[in-house]
N, CA, C and O of each residue as an XYZ file, in Angstrom:
292
protein
N       0.780     -1.189     -0.041
C      -0.018     -0.089     -0.023
C       0.972      1.342      0.039
O       1.800      1.562      0.923
N       0.716      2.099     -0.939
C       1.446      3.328     -1.107
C       1.034      4.329      0.029
O      -0.165      4.405      0.300
N       1.872      5.048      0.664
C       1.632      5.871      1.712
C       1.563      7.345      1.067
O       2.346      7.738      0.203
N       0.605      8.033      1.565
C       0.246      9.434      1.125
C       0.810     10.433      2.093
O       0.361     10.439      3.239
N       1.769     11.298      1.737
C       2.295     12.261      2.746
C       1.891     13.604      2.406
O       1.898     13.920      1.216
N       1.505     14.520      3.370
C       1.172     15.968      3.224
C       2.204     16.741      3.779
O       2.822     16.350      4.769
N       2.460     17.903      3.168
C       3.645     18.680      3.568
C       2.910     19.650      4.730
O       1.893     20.304      4.504
N       3.611     19.617      5.996
C       3.064     20.376      6.964
C       4.005     21.460      7.401
O       3.540     22.308      8.162
N       5.258     21.556      7.033
C       6.209     22.560      7.306
C       7.366     22.494      6.472
O       7.721     21.427      5.970
N       8.021     23.649      6.280
C       9.193     23.874      5.511
C      10.150     24.758      6.204
O       9.713     25.853      6.557
N      11.399     24.468      6.463
C      12.397     25.204      7.091
C      13.477     25.610      6.048
O      13.872     24.729      5.285
N      13.963     26.795      5.953
C      14.935     27.222      5.177
C      16.241     27.415      5.881
O      16.382     27.823      7.034
N      17.282     27.029      4.940
C      18.650     27.130      5.609
C      19.184     28.607      5.722
O      19.174     29.265      4.681
N      19.557     29.082      6.647
C      19.979     30.485      6.784
C      21.444     30.659      6.789
O      21.964     31.773      6.859
N      22.091     29.585      6.716
C      23.620     29.637      6.719
C      24.231     29.957      5.175
O      24.016     29.235      4.201
N      24.907     30.992      5.163
C      25.370     31.361      3.797
C      26.336     30.349      3.223
O      27.043     29.709      4.001
N      26.413     30.168      1.974
C      27.221     29.160      1.361
C      28.654     29.399      1.532
O      29.431     28.444      1.564
N      29.083     30.679      1.650
C      30.677     31.079      1.868
C      30.924     31.013      3.461
O      32.041     31.349      3.855
N      30.137     30.681      4.227
C      30.317     30.665      5.714
C      31.024     29.265      6.122
O      30.351     28.248      6.290
N      32.446     29.292      6.270
C      33.090     28.101      6.601
C      33.230     27.828      7.915
O      33.970     26.886      8.199
N      32.626     28.503      8.905
C      32.702     28.330     10.225
C      32.225     26.992     10.503
O      31.166     26.638      9.985
N      32.947     26.105     11.346
C      32.369     24.840     11.891
C      31.331     25.218     12.841
O      31.494     26.093     13.692
N      30.263     24.546     12.684
C      28.845     24.874     13.386
C      27.937     23.594     13.423
O      27.939     22.711     12.565
N      27.220     23.632     14.467
C      26.106     22.797     14.487
C      24.870     23.624     14.268
O      24.712     24.615     14.980
N      24.057     23.343     13.433
C      22.760     24.127     13.088
C      21.523     23.250     13.337
O      21.309     22.182     12.764
N      20.728     23.831     14.268
C      19.377     23.192     14.392
C      18.386     23.811     13.577
O      18.297     25.039     13.564
N      17.550     23.013     12.821
C      16.552     23.420     12.102
C      15.252     22.912     12.734
O      14.906     21.736     12.844
N      14.575     24.040     13.141
C      13.117     23.650     13.881
C      11.927     24.335     13.324
O      12.011     25.371     12.666
N      10.835     23.741     13.600
C       9.695     24.407     13.219
C       8.516     24.060     14.262
O       8.600     23.088     15.012
N       7.560     24.813     14.251
C       6.431     24.518     15.168
C       5.234     24.413     14.282
O       4.983     25.332     13.501
N       4.447     23.305     14.357
C       3.280     23.129     13.469
C       2.174     24.034     14.015
O       2.019     24.214     15.223
N       1.410     24.597     13.069
C       0.339     25.564     13.328
C      -0.910     24.776     13.893
O      -1.757     25.355     14.574
N      -0.988     23.424     13.582
C      -2.072     22.627     13.854
C      -1.521     21.347     14.339
O      -0.389     21.010     13.993
N      -2.274     20.576     15.155
C      -1.897     19.172     15.522
C      -2.063     18.226     14.289
O      -3.075     18.234     13.588
N      -1.101     17.497     14.102
C      -1.172     16.588     12.988
C      -0.949     15.120     13.558
O       0.012     14.791     14.254
N      -2.016     14.268     13.143
C      -1.888     12.795     13.585
C      -1.125     12.144     12.490
O      -1.348     12.413     11.309
N      -0.207     11.273     12.880
C       0.558     10.555     11.799
C       1.074      9.330     12.324
O       1.442      9.229     13.494
N       1.117      8.277     11.389
C       1.889      7.164     11.784
C       3.210      7.239     11.170
O       4.108      6.811     11.895
N       3.545      7.645     10.087
C       4.737      7.751      9.522
C       5.071      9.372      9.262
O       4.191     10.201      9.032
N       6.283      9.629      9.328
C       6.901     11.045      9.066
C       8.014     10.848      8.197
O       8.895     10.006      8.369
N       7.926     11.747      7.158
C       9.030     11.844      6.136
C       9.730     13.182      6.192
O       9.090     14.233      6.148
N      10.998     13.141      6.287
C      11.768     14.344      6.427
C      12.699     14.375      5.158
O      13.493     13.470      4.903
N      12.539     15.421      4.439
C      13.391     15.645      3.248
C      14.303     16.759      3.342
O      13.945     17.794      3.905
N      15.478     16.630      2.825
C      16.519     17.634      2.758
C      17.044     17.791      1.354
O      17.225     16.785      0.667
N      17.290     18.960      0.904
C      17.879     19.039     -0.337
C      19.345     19.680     -0.265
O      19.548     20.627      0.495
N      20.183     19.245     -0.923
C      21.610     19.771     -0.736
C      21.740     20.942     -1.784
O      20.848     21.271     -2.566
N      22.887     21.474     -1.687
C      23.358     22.506     -2.574
C      23.492     22.287     -4.058
O      23.428     23.177     -4.906
N      23.677     21.062     -4.269
C      23.925     20.510     -5.620
C      25.274     20.650     -5.949
O      26.098     20.401     -5.069
N      25.683     21.030     -7.144
C      27.023     21.363     -7.632
C      27.608     22.501     -6.958
O      26.970     23.551     -6.878
N      28.857     22.375     -6.428
C      29.363     23.647     -5.638
C      30.000     24.568     -6.759
O      30.455     24.113     -7.808
N      29.986     25.854     -6.440
C      30.659     26.776     -7.381
C      32.151     26.591     -7.144
O      32.642     26.078     -6.138
N      32.847     27.100     -8.249
C      34.287     26.958     -8.330
C      34.987     27.534     -6.982
O      35.935     26.958     -6.449
N      34.459     28.639     -6.530
C      35.167     29.288     -5.390
C      34.972     28.610     -4.098
O      35.589     29.047     -3.127
N      34.117     27.500     -3.952
C      33.875     26.883     -2.634
C      35.082     25.940     -2.364
O      35.703     25.368     -3.259
N      35.319     25.851     -1.184
C      36.403     25.085     -0.649
C      36.341     23.442     -1.041
O      37.312     22.714     -1.246
N      35.129     23.130     -1.076
C      34.972     21.600     -1.472
C      34.976     21.278     -2.931
O      34.891     20.116     -3.328
N      35.068     22.236     -3.675
C      35.004     22.083     -5.178
C      35.969     21.149     -5.683
O      35.656     20.176     -6.369
N      37.214     21.458     -5.325
C      38.443     20.685     -5.881
C      38.146     19.054     -5.688
O      38.609     18.256     -6.503
N      37.443     18.671     -4.694
C      37.306     17.247     -4.396
C      36.381     16.474     -5.256
O      36.672     15.323     -5.582
N      35.318     17.024     -5.628
C      34.493     16.330     -6.716
C      33.339     17.338     -6.934
O      32.467     17.121     -7.776
N      33.349     18.358     -6.219
C      32.223     19.384     -6.723
C      30.783     19.121     -6.224
O      29.856     19.906     -6.422
N      30.680     17.995     -5.584
C      29.324     17.784     -5.087
C      29.217     18.180     -3.655
O      30.145     18.045     -2.858
N      27.967     18.710     -3.338
C      27.555     19.073     -1.958
C      27.014     17.903     -1.255
O      26.436     16.987     -1.840
N      27.207     17.950     -0.024
C      26.691     16.791      0.906
C      25.857     17.391      2.161
O      26.053     18.518      2.617
N      24.951     16.522      2.622
C      24.219     16.832      3.822
C      24.490     15.839      4.717
O      24.269     14.685      4.351
N      24.979     16.066      5.960
C      25.126     15.187      7.009
C      24.029     15.448      8.113
O      23.795     16.566      8.573
N      23.358     14.239      8.499
C      22.346     14.397      9.513
C      22.726     13.410     10.781
O      23.102     12.253     10.593
N      22.613     13.884     11.844
C      23.096     13.282     13.089
C      21.731     12.737     13.733
O      21.551     11.533     13.913
N      20.810     13.690     14.059
C      19.578     13.182     14.701
C      18.419     14.022     14.261
O      18.513     15.199     13.913
N      17.258     13.276     14.308
C      15.988     13.910     14.088
C      15.193     13.663     15.209
O      15.054     12.499     15.584
N      14.606     14.656     15.849
C      13.861     14.479     17.131
C      12.577     15.022     16.877
O      12.435     16.018     16.167
N      11.537     14.364     17.471
C      10.065     14.850     17.389
C       9.712     15.029     18.989
O       9.975     14.179     19.840
N       9.122     16.186     19.219
C       8.644     16.290     20.562
C       7.171     16.422     20.720
O       6.677     16.517     21.844
């Protein structure tokens, strides 16, 4: 059975692409209404191909996303 997902929130990345500071960034949102769900799908989109000026460009030019934890309260 195919699951149907409804988008309930979007969070934008506020870190500038040329900010090379090592950091941990929390992305949070508060839902405007209570949502009952059995499954939760979290999607993240990376930068894509890095521009030539980016420090990661010489290694293969691809951007990556690293996720450690996803918490629901």
